[in-house]
C-alpha positions in Angstrom: 155.0 36.6 126.2 152.8 34.4 129.0 154.6 31.5 127.9 158.1 32.8 128.4 157.4 34.5 131.7 155.7 31.3 132.9 158.8 29.2 131.8 161.0 31.8 133.7 158.8 31.6 136.7 159.0 27.8 136.7 162.8 28.2 136.2 163.0 30.5 139.4 160.9 27.9 141.4 163.6 25.4 140.4 166.2 27.3 141.7 164.6 28.3 145.0 163.9 24.2 145.2 167.6 23.7 144.7 168.9 26.4 147.0 166.7 24.9 150.0 168.7 21.5 149.5 172.1 23.4 149.2 171.4 25.7 152.1 170.2 22.9 154.2 173.2 20.5 153.6 175.9 23.4 154.1 174.3 24.5 157.6 174.6 21.1 158.8 178.0 20.5 157.8 178.8 23.7 159.9 178.5 21.9 163.1 176.1 21.2 165.9 174.6 24.6 167.4 174.3 22.7 170.7 178.2 23.0 171.3 177.6 26.8 171.4 174.4 27.0 173.3 175.3 24.7 176.2 178.2 25.8 178.6 181.1 24.0 178.8 180.9 20.9 181.0 177.5 20.3 180.4 176.1 16.8 181.4 175.5 14.3 178.3 171.6 14.2 179.3 171.3 17.8 179.0 173.1 17.8 175.7 170.8 14.8 174.6 167.7 16.5 175.8 168.5 19.7 173.9 169.2 17.8 170.5 166.0 16.1 170.7 164.2 19.4 171.5 165.7 20.9 168.3 164.9 18.0 166.1 168.5 17.1 165.4 168.6 13.5 166.2 166.0 12.7 163.3 167.6 11.4 160.1 168.6 14.2 157.7 165.9 13.5 155.0 163.2 13.8 157.7 164.7 17.2 159.0 164.9 18.3 155.3 161.1 17.3 154.7 160.0 19.2 157.9 162.0 22.2 157.0 160.4 22.5 153.3 157.0 21.7 154.5 157.3 24.5 157.1 159.3 26.7 154.6 156.5 26.7 152.4 153.9 28.1 154.9 156.5 30.9 155.8 157.7 29.1 158.8 161.6 28.9 159.0 161.8 27.7 162.6 162.7 29.6 165.6 166.1 31.5 165.9 168.2 29.6 168.5 170.2 32.7 169.5 167.6 35.6 169.2 164.8 33.2 170.7 162.1 34.3 168.1 160.7 33.2 164.8 163.3 33.4 162.1 161.3 34.7 159.3 160.0 37.8 161.6 163.5 38.3 162.7 164.8 38.6 159.0 161.8 40.7 157.8 162.7 43.2 160.8 166.1 43.5 159.3 165.1 43.5 155.7 163.9 47.2 155.5 167.5 48.5 156.6 169.2 46.4 153.8 166.6 47.6 151.3 167.0 51.2 152.3 170.9 50.9 151.8 170.2 48.9 148.8 168.0 51.5 147.1 170.2 54.3 148.5 173.4 52.9 146.7 171.5 51.9 143.5 170.2 55.6 143.3 173.8 56.9 143.7 175.0 54.4 141.0 172.1 55.4 138.4 172.6 59.3 138.8 176.2 59.0 138.7 176.8 56.2 136.3 174.5 57.1 133.7 175.8 60.8 133.0 179.1 59.6 133.3 178.5 56.7 130.6 176.8 59.0 128.2 179.6 61.5 128.5 182.2 59.0 127.7 180.1 57.9 124.6 179.7 61.3 123.3 183.3 62.2 123.6 184.5 58.8 122.7 188.2 58.8 121.8 188.7 62.1 123.4 190.2 63.0 126.9 186.8 63.0 128.6 186.5 59.5 127.5 189.7 58.5 128.7 189.6 60.2 131.9 186.0 58.7 132.6 187.2 55.1 131.7 190.4 55.6 133.9 188.3 56.9 136.8 185.9 54.0 136.5 188.8 51.5 136.4 190.2 52.9 139.6 186.7 52.7 141.2 186.4 48.8 140.1 189.9 48.2 141.6 189.3 49.7 144.9 187.9 47.1 147.5 184.8 48.1 149.2 186.2 47.5 152.8 189.2 49.7 152.1 186.9 52.5 150.9 184.8 52.1 153.8 187.6 52.4 156.3 189.1 55.5 154.5 185.5 57.1 154.9 185.1 56.3 158.6 188.7 57.8 159.2 188.2 60.9 157.2 184.6 62.0 157.7 183.9 60.2 161.0 187.2 60.4 162.9 189.0 63.4 161.5 186.2 65.6 160.5 183.5 64.5 162.8 180.9 65.4 160.2 179.2 62.0 159.8 178.5 59.0 162.2 180.7 56.0 161.8 177.9 53.5 162.5 174.6 52.4 163.2 171.4 53.5 161.8 170.1 56.7 163.2 168.9 58.7 160.3 170.0 60.1 157.0 173.4 61.1 158.0 174.4 57.3 158.8 173.0 56.2 155.5 175.7 58.4 153.5 179.0 56.4 154.2 177.8 52.9 153.6 175.6 53.9 150.6 178.6 55.6 148.9 180.6 52.4 149.8 178.2 49.9 148.3 177.4 52.3 145.2 181.0 52.0 143.7 180.4 48.5 141.9 177.1 49.0 140.5 178.0 52.6 139.5 181.2 51.1 137.5 179.1 48.4 135.6 176.2 50.8 134.9 178.5 53.3 133.6 180.4 51.0 131.4 177.2 49.4 129.9 175.8 52.9 129.3 178.9 53.8 127.5 178.9 50.9 125.3 175.2 50.9 124.5 175.0 54.5 123.6 178.2 54.4 121.6 176.4 51.6 119.5 173.3 53.7 118.9 174.8 56.8 118.1 175.9 55.7 114.7 172.5 54.4 113.9 170.7 55.6 110.8 167.5 57.0 112.9 169.7 59.2 115.1 171.6 60.7 111.8 168.2 61.4 110.3 167.0 63.2 113.5 170.0 65.2 113.2 169.6 65.9 109.9 166.1 67.2 110.4 167.8 70.1 112.4 166.7 68.6 115.8 168.7 69.9 118.8 171.4 67.7 120.2 169.6 67.5 123.4 166.3 66.5 122.0 168.1 63.7 119.7 169.9 62.3 122.7 166.6 62.5 124.7 164.3 60.8 122.4 166.3 58.6 120.3 169.8 57.9 121.8 168.6 57.3 125.4 165.5 55.7 124.9 166.9 52.8 122.9 170.6 52.9 124.5 169.6 52.7 128.1 167.5 49.5 127.7 170.3 47.0 128.6 170.6 49.4 131.8 167.2 48.0 133.1 168.8 44.5 133.2 172.0 45.8 134.7 169.7 47.8 137.3 167.8 44.4 138.2 171.0 42.5 138.7 172.6 45.0 140.7 169.6 45.5 142.9 169.8 41.7 143.7 173.6 42.0 144.1 173.1 44.8 146.7 170.6 43.1 148.5 172.6 40.0 148.9 176.1 41.5 148.9 175.8 43.9 151.6 177.4 41.8 154.4 180.7 43.4 154.3 179.6 47.0 154.3 176.9 46.3 157.0 179.6 44.6 159.3 182.0 47.5 158.9 179.2 50.3 159.4 177.1 48.1 162.0 174.3 48.6 159.8 171.4 46.4 161.1 170.6 44.8 158.0 170.3 41.1 156.8 173.9 41.0 156.1 174.8 42.0 159.7 172.0 39.5 160.9 173.7 36.7 158.8 176.9 36.9 160.3 175.5 36.8 163.7 173.5 33.8 162.7 176.7 31.9 161.2 178.7 32.5 164.3 176.0 31.0 166.4 175.2 28.3 163.9 171.6 29.4 164.0 170.3 27.1 161.2 166.8 28.8 160.9 168.0 32.4 160.6 170.5 31.4 157.8 167.8 29.4 155.8 165.5 32.3 156.1 167.9 34.9 155.0 169.1 33.0 152.1 165.6 32.0 151.0 163.9 35.2 151.4 166.7 36.8 149.7 166.7 34.3 146.7 163.0 34.8 146.5 163.5 38.6 146.1 166.3 38.2 143.5 164.2 35.8 141.3 161.3 38.3 141.7 163.5 41.1 140.5 164.8 39.0 137.4 161.1 38.3 136.3 160.4 42.1 136.7 163.2 43.0 134.4 162.0 40.2 132.0 158.6 41.9 132.0 160.3 45.4 131.6 162.2 44.3 128.6 159.1 43.1 126.8 157.4 46.4 127.4 160.5 48.5 126.5 161.9 46.8 123.1 159.2 45.4 120.8 162.2 43.6 118.9 162.7 41.1 122.0 158.7 40.4 122.0 158.8 39.7 118.2 161.8 37.3 118.8 160.0 35.3 121.6 156.9 35.3 119.3 158.6 33.6 116.4 160.8 31.2 118.6 157.6 30.2 120.8 
C-alpha cells in the first residue's frame, strides 16, 4: 500500500510540474499585460520601465525558473490588477468556491444515490425508465441555460431568492442547484450500474434466504459493496466542481476562484492565473490520493491485488 501511494504521489508531483510549464507558456502567449495597464499613448520610456519592473524583459527560461523557485515557497508574485499577493488573493476567494462545491456535491449525493438505488431495484420497470429518462434530460441541459431559467423564475418573477452575490444561505441555493446537475447524473448512473451488479451476487441471495428484511440486506450487503465506485466518482466530482465552477460563478456573480480567474484573464494577470491553476491542481491531486486511500480501506480485494502485483 505504501509503495502504491508513494508512486501515486510522485505521479502527482510530475503532473504539477508539467502544469507549471504549460500554464507559464500559455499565459505568456496571451499577450503583454503592460498594454492593458498603461493608458493609450503612454511614452515608450514608461512602457520600458514597467516591462523591466515586472521582469518581462528577461529570457523566458529565466522567468520560468524564477517563477518556479518562488512558487515552491508559496509565492506566486503580485497581482497586477488587484495590487496584492496572488496567493493570498486566491486563498481569500477559495472558501467561496469550496462552499459552493460542497453544497453542489451534497445535493448530488443526497439525490443521486437514492435515484440510482431505486432505478437498480426496479430495473426494467417503469421507475427505472422514468429515472434514466430524467437523468438523460438532466445531462442534456446546459448549466448556463438552467442558471438563467432559475434566475428568471425564482429571482425575477417570484422574488424568493437573490439573483447574485454571496450574502447568505439563500444566495447559495440557485448556484448550488445549477452546479450539482452534472455530478448528480454521474453519481446516479454509477450507483445504478454498481447496485445492479451487486444484487444478483450469491451473498445477497443468501442473506435474503436467511429471512433478513429487504432494507437490512440493502444496507448491510448491497450498499456497502455497491457504493464503493461512488467514492471515486465523488472525489473526481469534487475536483471538477472546484475547477469547473467558472460559468456558474460568473452568472451568479459568486466571488470564488472561477470569477477571479475570469477577471485575471481579462487583465492578463499572469500571477493570479498561475496561482489559481496550480493551487486548484494541487487540491485535485490531493483529492485523488485521498480517494486511493479510501479505496484501499473500503475494499480488501484492491489491497490484495496491489500486494500481489507489487
